[in-house]
C-alpha positions, 0 to 999 in steps of 0.5 A: 496972861499965862503967868498966873496960870503957869504959877497956879499949875506949877504949885500943884503936885497932882490934878484931877481933870473933869471932862465931857466928851465932845466928838470922841474927845475932850472939850476944846476949852480944856485942851486949850488950857492944857496946851498953854503950858508945858514944863509946869505939867511935867512929872506930876500925877493926874486922875480923870472924871468923865461924862457923856453918852458913852461915859466920856471914856474916849475923851479920857483916852485922848487925854491919856495920850496928851498926859504922856507927852506932858510927862504926867503920870496918869492913874488907872482908876477913873470915874466914868459918868453916863448921861443916861444913868448918872443924870436925871433927865440928862441934866440933874446930877444924880450919880450912882452909888458905885462911883463913890468907891471909884472916886475914892480909889482914884483920889487915893492913887492921885495923892499917892502918885503926886507925893511920889512924883515930888522926888522926880521934880527935886533938883538932883543935888537934893536927891543925892544928898538925901540918899547919902551920896555926892554928885 
């Protein structure tokens, strides 16, 4: 049952996690999906979009700890959406204009870090030959 999930995650260089904040943490469903795998997450990049009454910042701080354990390089920029400011009547998504710049910055960082982390995932022989040295 996790073979397809593992193959899907292994195929990516980077991730953007979108999470609500529940009880000062991320959702159980997201945590469960992350916890099913380990090696497939290693040496990749991640960014975060969060939402909640406190903009989901505590959920992201919890995710950053999890990312460190999974050897995922998380970028600094993150999109933080407030239920009161970015959702009309707490239900219809109406993000503030300022989030566009933050989102683009975060995505640029995730793409750059995802590309950079590819060299970390390459077998050591590939890196040494590319650098002109032999093992």
